[in-house]
C-alpha positions in Angstrom: 54.0 105.7 81.4 54.8 102.3 80.0 57.1 99.6 81.8 58.5 96.7 79.8 57.4 93.5 81.5 60.4 91.6 79.8 63.1 94.0 81.4 61.4 94.5 84.9 59.4 91.5 85.2 55.4 90.9 85.9 55.4 91.9 89.6 57.3 95.1 88.7 55.0 95.9 86.0 51.9 95.0 88.2 53.1 97.8 90.8 53.7 100.2 88.3 50.4 100.0 87.1 48.8 100.1 90.4 50.8 103.2 91.3 49.6 104.9 88.0 45.9 104.0 88.8 46.2 105.3 92.3 47.9 108.5 91.0 45.1 108.9 88.7 42.4 108.1 91.2 43.9 110.7 93.6 43.9 113.3 91.0 39.9 112.9 90.5 38.8 112.2 94.3 39.4 114.3 97.3 39.9 112.4 100.5 38.4 114.0 103.5 40.8 114.9 106.5 40.6 112.8 109.4 40.7 115.6 111.6 39.5 118.7 110.3 40.9 121.9 112.1 38.4 124.9 111.4 36.1 127.3 112.9 33.5 125.8 115.3 30.0 126.7 114.3 28.2 125.4 117.6 29.1 125.4 121.1 28.8 121.6 121.1 31.6 121.2 118.7 33.9 122.8 121.3 32.7 121.0 124.2 33.2 117.7 122.3 36.9 118.5 121.6 37.6 119.5 125.0 36.0 116.3 126.4 38.1 114.2 124.1 41.1 116.1 125.0 40.2 115.6 128.9 39.8 111.9 128.3 43.2 111.5 126.6 44.9 113.4 129.4 43.2 111.0 132.0 44.4 108.0 130.1 47.9 109.3 130.0 47.7 109.9 133.6 46.1 106.6 134.6 49.2 104.8 135.3 50.4 107.5 137.7 46.8 107.6 139.5 46.9 103.7 139.8 50.2 103.7 141.5 50.1 106.8 143.8 46.4 106.5 145.0 46.1 102.8 145.7 48.1 100.5 147.9 50.6 99.7 145.2 53.4 101.9 146.6 53.4 100.1 150.1 53.3 96.6 148.3 55.9 97.0 145.8 58.4 98.8 148.2 58.0 96.0 150.9 58.6 93.2 148.1 61.6 95.0 147.1 62.9 95.2 150.5 62.2 91.4 150.9 64.2 90.5 147.8 67.1 92.6 149.1 67.1 91.3 152.5 67.2 87.8 151.2 70.0 88.6 149.0 68.7 86.8 146.1 69.3 89.7 143.6 66.8 89.2 140.7 64.6 86.4 142.2 61.8 87.0 142.0 62.4 89.2 139.1 61.0 92.7 138.5 58.2 91.6 136.3 57.0 89.2 138.9 57.3 91.6 141.9 55.4 94.2 139.9 52.5 91.7 138.8 52.1 90.4 142.3 51.9 94.2 143.6 49.3 94.9 141.0 47.3 91.7 141.7 47.3 92.6 145.3 46.2 96.0 144.7 43.3 94.8 142.8 42.4 92.5 145.5 42.7 95.4 148.3 41.1 98.0 146.2 38.2 96.1 144.8 35.7 97.4 147.7 36.4 101.0 146.8 36.3 100.4 143.1 32.9 98.7 143.4 31.7 102.0 145.3 33.0 104.2 142.6 31.1 101.8 140.2 27.9 102.0 142.0 27.8 105.6 143.1 29.3 107.1 140.3 29.8 105.2 137.0 26.4 103.3 136.7 24.3 106.3 137.6 26.1 108.3 135.0 25.8 105.9 132.4 22.0 105.8 133.3 22.0 109.6 132.8 20.7 110.1 136.2 23.6 112.3 137.5 25.6 115.0 135.5 29.3 114.7 134.9 30.3 116.8 137.6 28.3 114.9 140.1 29.7 111.4 138.9 33.2 113.1 139.2 32.7 114.1 142.9 30.9 110.8 144.0 33.7 108.7 142.2 36.3 110.7 144.2 34.8 110.1 147.4 35.5 106.5 148.0 39.1 107.1 147.3 39.5 110.0 149.2 38.2 108.0 152.1 40.5 105.2 151.5 43.5 107.7 151.4 42.4 109.5 154.7 42.2 106.2 156.3 45.9 105.6 155.6 47.4 108.8 155.9 49.0 110.4 158.9 47.8 113.5 160.4 51.3 114.9 160.7 51.8 114.2 157.0 48.4 116.0 156.0 49.3 118.8 158.3 52.7 119.3 156.7 51.0 119.7 153.2 48.3 121.6 154.4 50.9 124.3 155.9 53.0 124.1 152.8 49.9 125.1 150.7 49.4 128.1 153.1 45.6 127.1 153.2 43.4 127.9 156.1 43.0 125.1 158.6 40.3 122.8 157.5 37.3 122.1 159.8 36.9 118.6 158.8 38.3 116.1 156.1 35.6 117.1 153.7 37.4 120.5 153.4 40.9 119.1 152.6 41.5 119.4 148.8 42.5 116.1 147.1 45.7 117.6 145.5 46.6 118.0 149.2 45.6 114.4 150.5 47.6 112.5 147.5 51.2 113.7 148.4 50.3 113.2 152.1 49.2 109.6 151.4 52.2 108.7 149.4 54.7 110.0 152.1 52.6 108.0 154.6 52.8 104.9 152.5 56.6 105.1 151.9 57.1 105.5 155.8 54.6 102.5 156.6 56.7 100.4 153.8 60.0 101.5 155.2 58.9 100.2 158.7 57.7 97.0 157.4 61.0 96.5 155.5 62.9 97.1 158.6 61.1 94.5 160.5 61.6 92.1 157.3 65.6 92.8 157.3 66.0 92.0 161.2 65.9 88.0 161.0 68.0 88.0 157.9 70.3 90.4 159.3 70.7 88.1 162.5 71.3 85.1 160.2 74.3 87.0 158.3 75.8 87.8 161.6 75.8 84.3 162.8 77.4 82.8 159.7 79.8 85.6 159.6 80.9 84.7 163.4 81.0 80.9 162.4 83.4 81.4 159.4 85.5 83.8 161.5 85.8 81.2 164.2 86.8 78.7 161.8 89.4 81.0 160.1 87.4 81.2 156.7 87.7 85.2 156.6 88.0 85.2 152.9 84.9 83.2 152.4 81.9 85.6 151.8 79.4 85.2 154.3 76.7 86.0 151.9 77.4 83.0 149.9 77.0 80.8 152.8 74.0 82.5 154.6 72.0 82.6 151.2 70.8 78.8 151.5 70.1 79.3 154.9 68.0 82.5 154.3 65.9 80.7 151.6 65.3 77.4 153.8 64.3 79.8 156.8 62.0 81.7 154.5 60.4 78.7 153.3 60.0 77.0 156.8 58.1 79.8 158.2 55.9 80.2 155.3 57.4 83.5 154.6 55.2 84.6 151.5 52.1 84.0 153.5 53.3 85.8 156.5 54.4 88.8 154.4 51.3 89.0 152.1 49.0 88.4 154.9 50.7 91.3 157.0 50.5 93.6 153.9 46.8 92.9 153.3 45.8 93.2 157.1 47.8 96.7 157.0 45.3 98.2 155.0 42.5 97.0 157.3 
């Protein structure tokens, strides 16, 4: 196929030549498939595919595992309560709240992850333990952290819902039973802390509303007047230090 250069121009003719050459090369060369789907000739090939599928599943569930098995839930809920109690709407923004919650989670969970690294990951990389042993050793510190924060009432609830036999000790409790009990306990604790955070700001709102009513300014929104006083009070008492310090100490 010939393309007149005068009619289409040099760039179009060059592209046409490249397409023609590529078509000819494709006819003579057979490109190998990136993912060949065929019959496995060795058991090792099937095991490798299953391992890749397992790793892809773990990576897709990693954000949920990070949120639900760490201190992230309590921190982000408390910070959301704090923002609503102050009435600052979107200040700080959601990105800042989530970023601060993540970094606080890394700070709190570092000792646990160091245990996972030293007890499971490093021996597995050194090929001194099997993959199953590494998994059991890696889950143990996380289970210990969750059990230290979970309420016995919540744990008993999920044990009864699963219709399992009463465990003799904490080692007999399945991990899939500990995780939802831990989440409920974290939400309960976060709501308790949020209630305590709301009290001083609620009192300030009531005082401002009473003053405005006594002055006959009933049409003026109390929240508009109390907002600067809330921010001033929060700054004077070093509110961020108190809230963050209480959150971190609550996991001790």
